C-alpha positions as a Markdown table, in Angstrom:
| # | Residue | x | y | z |
|---|---|---|---|---|
| 1 | Met | 100.1 | 102.1 | 119.5 |
| 2 | Ser | 98.4 | 103.9 | 116.4 |
| 3 | Gly | 98.1 | 102.1 | 112.9 |
| 4 | Glu | 100.1 | 104.9 | 111.4 |
| 5 | Leu | 102.9 | 104.7 | 114.2 |
| 6 | Arg | 103.1 | 101.0 | 113.9 |
| 7 | Gln | 104.0 | 101.7 | 110.0 |
| 8 | Arg | 106.2 | 104.0 | 110.6 |
| 9 | Arg | 108.1 | 101.4 | 112.6 |
| 10 | Phe | 107.9 | 99.1 | 110.1 |
| 11 | Ile | 109.0 | 101.1 | 107.7 |
| 12 | Gln | 112.2 | 101.9 | 109.4 |
| 13 | Gln | 112.9 | 99.0 | 110.2 |
| 14 | Thr | 113.3 | 97.9 | 106.7 |
| 15 | Leu | 114.5 | 101.1 | 105.1 |
| 16 | Gly | 116.0 | 103.3 | 107.9 |
| 17 | Pro | 120.0 | 104.3 | 107.5 |
| 18 | Arg | 120.9 | 100.9 | 109.6 |
| 19 | Ser | 119.0 | 98.4 | 107.2 |
| 20 | Ile | 120.7 | 99.8 | 104.0 |
| 21 | Pro | 123.9 | 98.3 | 104.2 |
| 22 | Ala | 122.0 | 94.8 | 104.2 |
| 23 | Tyr | 120.7 | 96.0 | 100.3 |
| 24 | His | 124.2 | 97.6 | 98.7 |
| 25 | Ser | 124.9 | 93.8 | 97.1 |
| 26 | Met | 121.3 | 93.7 | 95.3 |
| 27 | Ile | 122.4 | 97.6 | 94.6 |
| 28 | Gln | 125.3 | 96.9 | 92.9 |
| 29 | Asp | 123.8 | 94.3 | 90.7 |
| 30 | Glu | 120.7 | 96.0 | 89.7 |
| 31 | Thr | 122.8 | 99.0 | 88.6 |
| 32 | Ala | 125.0 | 97.2 | 86.7 |
| 33 | Val | 122.3 | 96.1 | 84.8 |
| 34 | Phe | 121.2 | 99.8 | 84.3 |
| 35 | Leu | 124.6 | 100.2 | 83.0 |
| 36 | Arg | 124.7 | 97.7 | 80.4 |
| 37 | Ala | 120.9 | 98.6 | 79.3 |
| 38 | Leu | 121.8 | 102.3 | 78.9 |
| 39 | Val | 125.0 | 101.9 | 77.2 |
| 40 | His | 123.7 | 99.5 | 74.2 |
| 41 | Asn | 120.3 | 101.6 | 73.7 |
| 42 | Pro | 120.2 | 105.0 | 75.6 |
| 43 | Ala | 116.6 | 105.7 | 73.8 |
| 44 | Asn | 115.0 | 103.3 | 75.8 |
| 45 | Tyr | 116.1 | 105.4 | 79.0 |
| 46 | Pro | 113.1 | 106.1 | 80.6 |
| 47 | Ser | 112.3 | 102.4 | 80.6 |
| 48 | Asp | 114.9 | 101.7 | 81.7 |
| 49 | Ile | 115.1 | 103.8 | 84.8 |
| 50 | Arg | 111.7 | 102.5 | 85.6 |
| 51 | Lys | 112.7 | 98.9 | 85.6 |
| 52 | Tyr | 115.6 | 100.1 | 87.8 |
| 53 | Ala | 113.9 | 101.6 | 90.3 |
| 54 | Gly | 110.5 | 99.8 | 90.4 |
| 55 | Gly | 112.6 | 96.5 | 90.2 |
| 56 | Leu | 114.9 | 97.3 | 93.1 |
| 57 | Thr | 112.1 | 98.6 | 95.1 |
| 58 | Leu | 110.2 | 95.4 | 94.4 |
| 59 | Ala | 113.0 | 93.5 | 95.4 |
| 60 | Val | 113.5 | 95.3 | 98.8 |
| 61 | Val | 109.6 | 95.8 | 99.5 |
| 62 | Tyr | 107.7 | 92.4 | 98.2 |
| 63 | Gly | 110.8 | 90.1 | 97.9 |
| 64 | Tyr | 110.2 | 90.1 | 94.4 |
| 65 | Lys | 112.4 | 89.7 | 91.4 |
| 66 | Val | 112.0 | 92.0 | 88.0 |
| 67 | Lys | 112.4 | 90.1 | 85.3 |
| 68 | Ser | 112.1 | 92.3 | 82.0 |
| 69 | Ala | 110.7 | 96.1 | 81.7 |
| 70 | Asp | 106.9 | 94.7 | 81.2 |
| 71 | Asp | 106.9 | 93.1 | 84.6 |
| 72 | Lys | 103.2 | 93.1 | 85.2 |
| 73 | Tyr | 104.0 | 94.8 | 88.8 |
| 74 | Leu | 105.9 | 97.3 | 87.1 |
| 75 | Met | 103.3 | 98.0 | 84.5 |
| 76 | Met | 100.6 | 98.5 | 86.9 |
| 77 | Ala | 102.7 | 101.0 | 89.5 |
| 78 | Glu | 103.4 | 102.9 | 86.2 |
| 79 | Glu | 99.6 | 103.2 | 85.4 |
| 80 | Cys | 98.3 | 103.4 | 88.5 |
| 81 | Leu | 100.9 | 106.4 | 89.9 |
| 82 | Thr | 100.3 | 107.7 | 86.1 |
| 83 | Ile | 96.0 | 108.2 | 87.5 |
| 84 | Leu | 97.4 | 109.5 | 90.7 |
| 85 | Ala | 99.7 | 112.4 | 89.1 |
| 86 | Asn | 97.9 | 113.0 | 86.8 |
| 87 | Glu | 94.1 | 113.0 | 86.8 |
| 88 | Ile | 93.4 | 112.2 | 90.9 |
| 89 | Ala | 95.9 | 115.2 | 91.9 |
| 90 | Ser | 96.6 | 117.4 | 88.8 |
| 91 | Gly | 95.5 | 120.9 | 89.6 |
| 92 | Ser | 94.4 | 121.9 | 92.9 |
| 93 | Gly | 94.0 | 118.2 | 93.5 |
| 94 | Ile | 90.2 | 119.4 | 94.8 |
| 95 | Trp | 87.5 | 117.8 | 93.6 |
| 96 | Pro | 84.0 | 119.5 | 93.8 |
| 97 | Val | 82.4 | 116.5 | 95.5 |
| 98 | Asp | 85.5 | 117.4 | 98.3 |
| 99 | Ile | 83.5 | 120.2 | 99.0 |
| 100 | Phe | 80.1 | 119.4 | 98.3 |
| 101 | Pro | 79.7 | 115.7 | 99.9 |
| 102 | Ala | 76.2 | 116.4 | 98.4 |
| 103 | Leu | 77.3 | 116.2 | 94.6 |
| 104 | Asn | 78.2 | 111.9 | 95.6 |
| 105 | Tyr | 74.5 | 111.2 | 95.7 |
| 106 | Leu | 73.8 | 112.1 | 91.9 |
| 107 | Pro | 73.2 | 110.5 | 89.3 |
| 108 | Glu | 76.8 | 109.2 | 87.3 |
| 109 | Trp | 75.2 | 111.1 | 84.3 |
| 110 | Phe | 74.3 | 114.1 | 86.1 |
| 111 | Pro | 76.4 | 117.5 | 85.6 |
| 112 | Gly | 79.4 | 117.6 | 87.8 |
| 113 | Ala | 78.8 | 113.9 | 88.5 |
| 114 | Ser | 81.3 | 112.7 | 86.3 |
| 115 | Phe | 84.1 | 111.8 | 89.2 |
| 116 | Lys | 81.7 | 108.5 | 89.7 |
| 117 | Gly | 82.3 | 107.0 | 86.3 |
| 118 | Lys | 86.5 | 107.6 | 86.7 |
| 119 | Ala | 86.5 | 106.6 | 90.6 |
| 120 | Ala | 84.7 | 103.5 | 89.3 |
| 121 | Val | 87.5 | 102.8 | 86.6 |
| 122 | Trp | 90.1 | 104.2 | 89.2 |
| 123 | Lys | 89.4 | 102.1 | 92.1 |
| 124 | Pro | 89.8 | 98.9 | 90.9 |
| 125 | Lys | 93.4 | 99.6 | 89.7 |
| 126 | Met | 94.6 | 101.3 | 93.2 |
| 127 | Thr | 93.2 | 98.0 | 95.2 |
| 128 | Glu | 94.9 | 95.6 | 92.7 |
| 129 | Phe | 98.2 | 98.0 | 93.0 |
| 130 | Ile | 98.0 | 97.8 | 96.7 |
| 131 | Arg | 96.6 | 93.6 | 96.9 |
| 132 | Ala | 98.5 | 91.8 | 94.1 |
| 133 | Pro | 102.4 | 92.3 | 95.0 |
| 134 | Phe | 101.6 | 91.6 | 98.7 |
| 135 | Glu | 99.2 | 88.6 | 98.0 |
| 136 | Tyr | 102.1 | 87.2 | 95.5 |
| 137 | Ser | 104.4 | 87.8 | 98.8 |
| 138 | Lys | 102.1 | 86.0 | 101.0 |
| 139 | Ser | 102.3 | 82.7 | 98.2 |
| 140 | Ala | 106.2 | 82.6 | 98.2 |
| 141 | Ala | 106.6 | 83.1 | 102.4 |
| 142 | Arg | 104.3 | 80.1 | 102.8 |
| 143 | Asn | 106.5 | 78.5 | 100.3 |
| 144 | Gly | 109.8 | 79.6 | 100.8 |
| 145 | Thr | 110.7 | 81.2 | 97.5 |
| 146 | Ile | 110.5 | 85.1 | 98.9 |
| 147 | Leu | 113.5 | 86.9 | 98.9 |
| 148 | Pro | 115.1 | 88.6 | 101.9 |
| 149 | Ser | 113.0 | 91.6 | 102.2 |
| 150 | Phe | 110.1 | 93.7 | 103.8 |
| 151 | Cys | 107.5 | 91.2 | 103.5 |
| 152 | Ser | 109.6 | 88.0 | 104.3 |
| 153 | Lys | 110.0 | 89.8 | 107.7 |
| 154 | Phe | 106.6 | 89.9 | 108.3 |
| 155 | Leu | 105.3 | 86.8 | 107.0 |
| 156 | Val | 106.7 | 84.2 | 108.6 |
| 157 | Asp | 104.0 | 84.1 | 110.9 |
| 158 | Asp | 100.8 | 82.5 | 108.9 |
| 159 | Ala | 98.2 | 83.7 | 112.1 |
| 160 | Leu | 98.5 | 87.8 | 111.5 |
| 161 | Glu | 95.6 | 89.2 | 112.7 |
| 162 | Pro | 93.5 | 91.0 | 109.6 |
| 163 | Asp | 94.0 | 94.6 | 110.9 |
| 164 | Met | 97.8 | 94.0 | 111.4 |
| 165 | Glu | 98.3 | 92.2 | 107.9 |
| 166 | Asn | 96.5 | 95.1 | 106.6 |
| 167 | Glu | 98.6 | 97.7 | 108.2 |
| 168 | Ile | 101.5 | 95.7 | 107.0 |
| 169 | Met | 99.7 | 95.5 | 102.9 |
| 170 | Tyr | 99.6 | 99.5 | 103.0 |
| 171 | Ser | 103.2 | 99.9 | 104.7 |
| 172 | Ala | 104.7 | 98.0 | 101.8 |
| 173 | Asn | 102.6 | 99.8 | 98.8 |
| 174 | Ser | 103.3 | 103.5 | 100.5 |
| 175 | Met | 107.2 | 101.9 | 100.6 |
| 176 | Tyr | 107.0 | 101.0 | 97.0 |
| 177 | Ala | 105.3 | 104.1 | 95.5 |
| 178 | Ala | 107.3 | 106.7 | 97.0 |
| 179 | Ser | 110.4 | 105.0 | 96.7 |
| 180 | Ala | 110.3 | 103.8 | 93.3 |
| 181 | Asp | 108.6 | 107.3 | 91.7 |
| 182 | Thr | 110.9 | 109.2 | 93.6 |
| 183 | Thr | 114.4 | 107.4 | 91.9 |
| 184 | Val | 112.8 | 107.9 | 88.6 |
| 185 | Thr | 112.8 | 111.4 | 89.2 |
| 186 | Ser | 116.1 | 112.1 | 90.7 |
| 187 | Ile | 118.0 | 110.1 | 87.9 |
| 188 | Ser | 116.3 | 111.7 | 84.8 |
| 189 | Gln | 117.1 | 114.8 | 86.4 |
| 190 | Phe | 120.5 | 113.7 | 86.5 |
| 191 | Leu | 120.5 | 112.6 | 82.8 |
| 192 | Leu | 119.1 | 116.0 | 81.7 |
| 193 | Ala | 122.0 | 118.0 | 84.5 |
| 194 | Met | 124.8 | 116.4 | 83.0 |
| 195 | Thr | 123.9 | 116.6 | 79.4 |
| 196 | Leu | 123.0 | 120.3 | 80.2 |
| 197 | His | 126.0 | 121.0 | 82.2 |
| 198 | Pro | 129.1 | 119.1 | 80.7 |
| 199 | Glu | 131.7 | 120.7 | 83.0 |
| 200 | Val | 130.3 | 119.5 | 85.9 |
| 201 | Met | 130.2 | 115.9 | 84.7 |
| 202 | Arg | 134.1 | 116.5 | 83.4 |
| 203 | Lys | 134.9 | 117.7 | 87.3 |
| 204 | Ala | 133.0 | 114.3 | 89.1 |
| 205 | Gln | 134.9 | 112.3 | 86.3 |
| 206 | Gln | 137.8 | 113.7 | 87.2 |
| 207 | Glu | 137.0 | 113.0 | 91.0 |
| 208 | Ile | 136.1 | 109.2 | 90.2 |
| 209 | Asp | 139.1 | 108.5 | 88.2 |
| 210 | Ala | 141.6 | 109.8 | 91.3 |
| 211 | Val | 139.6 | 107.4 | 93.7 |
| 212 | Val | 138.2 | 104.5 | 91.7 |
| 213 | Gly | 141.0 | 104.1 | 88.9 |
| 214 | Pro | 140.4 | 102.6 | 85.4 |
| 215 | Asp | 140.1 | 98.9 | 86.3 |
| 216 | Arg | 136.7 | 98.7 | 88.5 |
| 217 | Leu | 133.4 | 100.1 | 89.1 |
| 218 | Pro | 132.7 | 102.7 | 91.9 |
| 219 | Asn | 131.8 | 100.8 | 95.3 |
| 220 | Phe | 129.7 | 101.8 | 98.6 |
| 221 | Gly | 133.6 | 102.2 | 100.0 |
| 222 | Asp | 134.2 | 105.1 | 97.6 |
| 223 | Arg | 131.1 | 107.3 | 99.1 |
| 224 | Pro | 133.4 | 109.6 | 101.5 |
| 225 | Ser | 136.0 | 109.8 | 99.3 |
| 226 | Leu | 133.5 | 111.3 | 96.4 |
| 227 | Pro | 132.1 | 114.7 | 97.7 |
| 228 | Tyr | 131.7 | 115.9 | 94.3 |
| 229 | Gly | 130.6 | 112.9 | 92.7 |
| 230 | Thr | 127.0 | 113.2 | 94.1 |
| 231 | Pro | 125.1 | 115.9 | 92.5 |
| 232 | Ala | 122.4 | 117.3 | 94.4 |
| 233 | Ala | 119.4 | 119.4 | 94.2 |
| 234 | Ile | 119.8 | 123.3 | 94.1 |
| 235 | Leu | 118.3 | 124.9 | 97.0 |
| 236 | Arg | 117.8 | 128.2 | 96.4 |
| 237 | Asp | 118.2 | 130.4 | 99.5 |
| 238 | Glu | 120.5 | 133.1 | 98.7 |
| 239 | Asn | 121.7 | 133.4 | 102.4 |
| 240 | Leu | 123.1 | 129.6 | 102.1 |
| 241 | Phe | 123.7 | 129.5 | 98.9 |
| 242 | Pro | 125.4 | 132.1 | 96.9 |
| 243 | Asn | 124.4 | 132.1 | 93.3 |
| 244 | Pro | 121.5 | 129.6 | 93.6 |
| 245 | Asp | 120.8 | 129.7 | 90.2 |
| 246 | Ala | 124.2 | 128.0 | 89.2 |
| 247 | Phe | 124.0 | 123.7 | 88.7 |
| 248 | Asp | 127.2 | 123.6 | 91.2 |
| 249 | Pro | 127.5 | 120.2 | 93.3 |
| 250 | Ser | 130.5 | 122.0 | 95.3 |
| 251 | His | 127.6 | 124.3 | 97.3 |
| 252 | Phe | 127.3 | 121.3 | 99.2 |
| 253 | Tyr | 130.9 | 120.5 | 100.5 |
| 254 | Ser | 133.3 | 123.2 | 99.7 |
| 255 | Ile | 132.8 | 124.6 | 102.9 |
| 256 | Gln | 134.4 | 124.7 | 106.4 |
| 257 | Asp | 132.1 | 125.5 | 108.9 |
| 258 | Ala | 130.2 | 122.8 | 110.8 |
| 259 | Glu | 127.2 | 124.1 | 111.2 |
| 260 | Leu | 126.9 | 126.0 | 107.7 |
| 261 | Lys | 127.8 | 122.7 | 106.2 |
| 262 | Lys | 124.5 | 121.1 | 108.3 |
| 263 | Arg | 122.4 | 123.2 | 107.5 |
| 264 | Arg | 123.5 | 122.9 | 103.3 |
| 265 | Asp | 123.2 | 119.6 | 103.4 |
| 266 | Pro | 120.4 | 119.2 | 100.9 |
| 267 | Arg | 119.2 | 115.9 | 102.4 |
| 268 | Asn | 117.6 | 117.7 | 105.3 |
| 269 | Tyr | 115.3 | 119.1 | 103.4 |
| 270 | Ile | 114.4 | 117.8 | 100.1 |
| 271 | Phe | 113.2 | 114.2 | 101.1 |
| 272 | Gly | 110.8 | 115.8 | 103.9 |
| 273 | Phe | 110.4 | 116.5 | 107.4 |
| 274 | Gly | 109.2 | 114.6 | 110.7 |
| 275 | Arg | 106.4 | 112.0 | 110.3 |
| 276 | Arg | 106.1 | 113.8 | 106.3 |
| 277 | Arg | 109.4 | 112.7 | 105.2 |
| 278 | Cys | 110.0 | 110.0 | 102.4 |
| 279 | Pro | 109.8 | 106.6 | 103.8 |
| 280 | Gly | 112.1 | 105.7 | 101.3 |
| 281 | Ala | 114.7 | 108.5 | 101.6 |
| 282 | Asp | 118.0 | 106.2 | 103.0 |
| 283 | Leu | 117.4 | 103.8 | 100.1 |
| 284 | Val | 117.2 | 106.5 | 97.4 |
| 285 | Glu | 120.0 | 108.1 | 98.3 |
| 286 | Ser | 121.8 | 105.1 | 98.6 |
| 287 | Ser | 120.7 | 103.5 | 95.7 |
| 288 | Val | 120.8 | 106.7 | 93.1 |
| 289 | Trp | 124.2 | 107.9 | 94.3 |
| 290 | Leu | 125.8 | 104.5 | 93.2 |
| 291 | Leu | 124.0 | 104.6 | 90.1 |
| 292 | Met | 125.0 | 108.3 | 89.5 |
| 293 | Val | 128.7 | 107.8 | 90.2 |
| 294 | Ser | 128.7 | 104.3 | 88.1 |
| 295 | Val | 127.2 | 106.0 | 84.9 |
| 296 | Leu | 129.8 | 109.1 | 85.6 |
| 297 | Ala | 132.9 | 106.4 | 86.0 |
| 298 | Thr | 131.7 | 104.5 | 83.0 |
| 299 | Met | 130.1 | 106.7 | 80.3 |
| 300 | Asp | 130.2 | 110.1 | 78.6 |
| 301 | Ile | 126.7 | 112.1 | 78.0 |
| 302 | Lys | 126.5 | 114.9 | 75.5 |
| 303 | Lys | 123.8 | 116.9 | 73.5 |
| 304 | Lys | 123.0 | 115.5 | 70.6 |
| 305 | Thr | 124.7 | 116.7 | 67.0 |
| 306 | Asp | 122.9 | 117.5 | 63.5 |
| 307 | Gln | 124.6 | 116.4 | 60.2 |
| 308 | Asp | 126.8 | 119.4 | 60.6 |
| 309 | Gly | 128.0 | 119.1 | 63.9 |
| 310 | Asn | 126.3 | 121.6 | 65.9 |
| 311 | Met | 124.7 | 120.9 | 69.1 |
| 312 | Ile | 121.4 | 120.3 | 69.4 |
| 313 | Glu | 119.5 | 121.6 | 72.8 |
| 314 | Pro | 117.3 | 119.2 | 74.4 |
| 315 | Arg | 113.7 | 120.1 | 74.3 |
| 316 | Val | 113.0 | 120.2 | 78.0 |
| 317 | Ser | 109.2 | 120.1 | 79.4 |
| 318 | Tyr | 107.8 | 118.9 | 82.5 |
| 319 | Asn | 103.9 | 117.4 | 82.5 |
| 320 | Asn | 103.7 | 115.1 | 85.9 |
| 321 | Ser | 101.8 | 117.1 | 88.1 |
| 322 | Ile | 103.3 | 115.6 | 91.4 |
| 323 | Phe | 106.4 | 114.0 | 90.6 |
| 324 | Arg | 109.5 | 116.7 | 88.8 |
| 325 | Val | 110.1 | 114.2 | 85.8 |
| 326 | Pro | 111.1 | 115.7 | 82.8 |
| 327 | Asp | 109.5 | 114.5 | 79.8 |
| 328 | Arg | 111.6 | 112.4 | 77.1 |
| 329 | Phe | 114.7 | 114.2 | 75.8 |
| 330 | Asp | 117.3 | 113.6 | 73.6 |
| 331 | Phe | 121.3 | 113.3 | 74.5 |
| 332 | Glu | 124.0 | 111.3 | 73.4 |
| 333 | Ile | 125.7 | 108.9 | 75.4 |
| 334 | Gln | 128.9 | 106.8 | 74.8 |
| 335 | Pro | 131.3 | 104.2 | 77.2 |
| 336 | Arg | 134.5 | 106.4 | 78.0 |
| 337 | Ser | 137.0 | 103.4 | 76.7 |
| 338 | Ile | 136.6 | 100.0 | 75.5 |
| 339 | Gln | 137.9 | 99.1 | 79.2 |
| 340 | Thr | 135.1 | 100.3 | 80.9 |
| 341 | Leu | 132.7 | 98.5 | 78.4 |
| 342 | Ser | 134.1 | 95.6 | 79.7 |
| 343 | Leu | 133.8 | 96.3 | 83.0 |
| 344 | Ile | 130.4 | 96.8 | 82.4 |
| 345 | Asn | 129.8 | 93.6 | 80.4 |
| 346 | Ala | 131.9 | 91.9 | 83.0 |
| 347 | Glu | 129.8 | 93.3 | 85.8 |
| 348 | Thr | 126.6 | 92.2 | 84.1 |
| 349 | Gly | 128.0 | 88.8 | 83.8 |
| 350 | Leu | 128.9 | 88.5 | 87.2 |
| 351 | Ser | 125.3 | 89.3 | 88.9 |
| 352 | Arg | 123.0 | 87.7 | 86.4 |
């Protein structure tokens, strides 16, 4: 079996659909912590999203518990993924040396060889991003403090062959990088969509209120009863979706024909295809679903207003070359009631 096939098998064992229920309790705890952070300081939402996404993935992949938004592994990942998105893969993602390999033999000061200086800075950062959390997992596995995770399954044997250890290390990094940024993108787009489309938010809240009620937060057992509570990416094929430019989550469930329903399921498209399917797709889908319905159940999201009460349209821009993450934008968020605020505080008290 090739190394690539082994890596995919490793990932499937940890992040495949049958493995995700084992992480439901962890996802619920992290979701409650995120809710409390969001309701108490909405302006800090980019940092809180990164902490939620990175923290959950670090726990699932490396068995590591994040305690703060400035955690060293979170900061390391943010720096390296920013370099990847906005430097290495910006534009076409093709560098002159990829086309003319002889440039690799030029001195760094020579015109056209500036990539060598950048590579000298980036390479050790990327290497550390791959190795540091894995070395933590190895150490924690040896002393028995590692949380149940991808790495904990494979590091019980101290006699791993070097090639196998490398495959596990690179598989772990692939899962972390792919899952964390996919989650950040999804949650950021969700908050923006709810800010811009309050009518969709209210319809989803009505469904959640009818199913969940006012006395608890949503859980995974509610999912079959909440078809509208999953705002999804808008696919633009007019043969599948009438009026595809409208933000309308009912595109994805208000149909009776089984074949058409299957073709409209965005999960068949948005995470890629075959071997190129996002390795963290099932974890991302489950965690993002619970977070979105929990936010909708407990909070109202709306545009900011000026001193005269006029709504201020958020300024929306995108500057990430790989991930479709909106830049920071302004919005207001409030707990829907004193009772929902109490639910959030009670849940986070338990999860701590």
